[in-house]
C-alpha positions, 0 to 999 in steps of 0.5 A, a space after each residue: 500499499 501507498 503512502 499518502 503524501 502530506 501534500 495530499 493531505 493537506 489538500 483535503 485539510 484545506 477542502 475539511 475545511 472549507 466545509 466545517 467553515 460551511 456548516 457550523 456558518 450556516 448552522 449559527 444563521 439558521 438556527 442561532 436565534 430560533 427559540 430552542 429551549 433546554 434541548 438548544 445545545 443538544 439541538 444545534 449540534 444536531 443539526 451541525 453534523 447534519 450540515 456538515 454532512 451536506 456540504 461534505 456532498 457538495 464540495 465532494 462531487 465538486 471536488 471530483 468534477 473538476 478532478 475525476 476518478 477514471 479507470 485504468 492504473 494509477 502512477 505513482 507520482 502522478 495525477 491519477 495517485 493524487 486524486 486516488 489519495 485524497 479520494 480516499 481520505 473523504 472516505 477514511 473521515 468522512 463517509 465510511 461512518 455512513 457507509 460501514 455501520 449500518 447507521 441509517 436504513 437502506 433507502 436513505 442509503 441510497 440516497 447517500 450512495 446518489 449524492 457520492 457519484 454512484 450511478 443507481 437504477 430506480 428501486 436498487 437497494 444496498 443493504 451491503 457496503 459499495 467503497 467506490 460509489 463514483 465507479 459503481 454503476 448497476 441498472 434497476 431493480 437490483 438487491 445488494 444484500 446484507 454485509 455484500 461489498 463490492 468495490 471498484 480498486 485493486 491494491 496489489 503491493 504497492 500496486 494501485 488500479 481502479 476498475 468500474 463495476 457494472 452490473 446489470 436489471 433486476 441481479 442479487 447480490 447474495 448478502 455477505 458476498 464480494 464483487 472485486 474491481 472490474 467485474 461486469 455482472 449482466 440482467 438477472 444474474 445472481 451471486 450466492 451468500 458468501 461468494 468471492 466474486 474475483 476482479 474482471 469475471 464475467 458473468 452473463 445473463 441469468 446466470 447463477 454464481 457461487 463459491 470463493 473463488 466463485 464461479 458459476 453454477 448455473 448457466 441463463 435462461 433465455 432471454 425473455 
């Protein structure tokens, strides 16, 4: 794993300071003069935390619009490495607590993933963790089971690579399954609970995969 450099940490801290300043200023302007009674302190803290995350989503998306994450090998000391490491800092410091702790209901997590840049079709929900939302594309009517994990990065020693994950319509990802970088899953496919779909695997429409590593268990039927 590569070291995150001081310049990348400093850049992230500047963005974080912007987020905190906006959240605190907005809290003071919106709620500072309201008669909140005995719960004033609690109400202000809750408002500041909520506004902090809303501004964090906005600043993060603006960062990605300016410096987008792109598929491919991430060379040391490159622009791509700078972007990838700042992205990692956003997740380690701000977003990991939302994604990994199951603190929010599944319907709200859909909104969080959309805010973080995931492309999710209608009626698609995740009870697991999507670790790289900007590099995750999922169709409609798809369910990701409890504690399943989808990620679009490859870390092998000092090597870092980003590969978008594509999941089709009507797909079922079982509980505790793992879907690795570069995987493509066709419409109506099923990944069994606990399966590990290794990087760059191609799962066809209607196929059933399971096991560690995941392999084809049943071929898909004729197109509907």
